[in-house]
C-alpha positions in Angstrom: 72.3 -69.3 42.5 73.9 -70.2 39.2 75.8 -67.8 36.9 72.9 -67.4 34.4 70.6 -66.2 37.2 73.2 -63.9 38.6 73.8 -62.3 35.1 70.1 -62.1 34.5 69.6 -60.3 37.8 72.4 -57.9 36.8 70.8 -57.4 33.4 67.4 -56.6 35.0 68.8 -54.2 37.6 70.9 -52.4 35.1 67.9 -52.0 32.8 65.9 -50.5 35.7 68.8 -48.1 36.4 69.1 -47.2 32.8 65.5 -46.4 32.1 64.6 -45.2 35.7 67.6 -42.8 35.9 67.0 -41.6 32.4 63.3 -41.0 32.9 63.8 -39.5 36.4 66.5 -37.1 35.2 64.5 -36.1 32.1 61.5 -35.4 34.3 63.4 -33.1 36.6 65.3 -31.3 33.9 62.2 -30.9 31.7 60.3 -29.2 34.4 63.2 -27.2 35.8 63.9 -25.8 32.4 60.4 -24.2 32.6 61.2 -22.5 35.9 62.6 -19.0 36.0 65.3 -19.8 38.6 68.8 -20.2 37.1 70.0 -21.5 40.4 67.5 -24.4 40.2 68.4 -25.0 36.6 72.1 -25.1 37.5 71.7 -27.6 40.3 69.4 -29.9 38.4 71.5 -29.8 35.2 74.6 -30.6 37.2 72.9 -33.5 38.9 71.4 -34.8 35.6 74.9 -34.9 34.1 76.2 -36.8 37.2 73.3 -39.3 37.2 74.0 -40.0 33.5 77.7 -40.5 34.1 77.4 -42.4 37.4 74.3 -44.6 36.7 73.2 -44.5 33.1 76.6 -44.9 31.4 77.6 -48.0 33.4 74.1 -49.5 32.7 74.4 -48.7 29.0 77.6 -50.8 29.0 76.3 -53.6 31.1 73.1 -54.0 29.1 74.5 -55.3 25.8 77.2 -57.3 27.5 74.9 -59.1 29.8 72.1 -59.4 27.2 74.4 -60.9 24.6 75.8 -63.4 27.1 72.3 -64.3 28.3 71.1 -64.8 24.7 74.1 -66.9 23.8 73.8 -69.0 27.0 70.1 -69.6 26.5 70.7 -70.6 22.9 68.8 -67.7 21.2 70.5 -66.6 18.0 70.7 -62.9 17.4 68.5 -63.4 14.4 65.6 -64.4 16.7 63.0 -61.7 15.7 62.2 -60.3 19.2 65.9 -60.3 20.1 67.0 -58.6 16.8 64.2 -56.0 17.2 65.4 -55.4 20.8 69.0 -54.9 19.7 67.9 -52.5 16.9 65.7 -50.5 19.3 68.5 -50.4 21.8 70.7 -49.0 19.1 68.1 -46.3 18.3 67.9 -45.3 22.0 71.7 -45.2 22.1 71.9 -43.1 19.0 69.5 -40.6 20.7 71.2 -40.8 24.1 74.7 -39.9 22.9 73.7 -36.4 21.6 71.4 -36.0 24.6 74.4 -36.5 26.9 76.4 -33.9 24.9 73.5 -31.5 25.0 73.1 -31.9 28.8 76.8 -31.0 29.2 76.4 -27.9 27.0 73.2 -26.9 28.9 74.8 -27.4 32.3 77.8 -25.3 31.3 75.7 -22.5 29.8 73.4 -22.2 32.8 76.5 -22.2 35.2 78.1 -19.5 33.1 74.9 -17.4 32.9 74.5 -17.7 36.7 78.2 -16.8 37.4 78.1 -13.7 35.1 74.6 -12.6 36.1 73.4 -12.7 32.5 70.4 -14.3 30.9 70.7 -17.7 29.2 71.8 -17.4 25.5 69.4 -18.3 22.7 71.5 -21.4 22.2 70.1 -22.8 25.5 66.5 -22.9 24.2 67.6 -24.6 21.0 69.6 -27.2 22.9 66.7 -27.8 25.2 64.3 -28.4 22.3 66.8 -30.8 20.7 67.3 -32.5 24.0 63.6 -33.1 24.4 63.1 -34.1 20.8 65.8 -36.8 21.2 64.5 -38.0 24.5 61.0 -39.0 23.4 62.1 -41.6 20.8 64.8 -43.0 23.1 62.3 -43.5 25.9 59.7 -45.1 23.6 62.4 -47.4 22.1 63.4 -48.5 25.6 59.8 -49.2 26.6 59.5 -51.3 23.4 62.6 -53.2 24.4 61.1 -54.0 27.8 58.0 -55.3 26.1 60.0 -57.5 23.7 62.2 -58.8 26.5 59.2 -59.8 28.7 56.9 -61.1 26.0 59.3 -62.5 23.4 56.6 -62.3 20.7 56.9 -64.0 17.3 57.3 -60.9 15.2 57.9 -62.5 11.8 58.9 -65.9 10.6 
């Protein structure tokens, strides 16, 4: 196997980790946030934060590095319409993901504190949850669009 194919494999695997872990974590936290059990919320919130730190964050770093290397090696300029659109959509997803990560940390701490003290969740938690969900939708749609562009490489404008 040559270096190009090795980097391409790494790029594909990291994209699957990025989107798969993100969607899976979001799925579990979304539904657990609707359950009355603070214990369940604490466990899932803690695991979602870990998944983002252990899997999503490295993939977020590998994606642009491997993608830019692949584009350069293949001779595609960044001004290629599908590639430029992919980079811009990836930036949109990243702009949503950074506050999502921050919100997940706050939500995890809040539910742990509520559980430890025997109190109900603060009103802040519900606001953070709504913001977390609101940012997750455009990030996920942007990443699906990136997948489409990467696979199809359509002529968007010229």
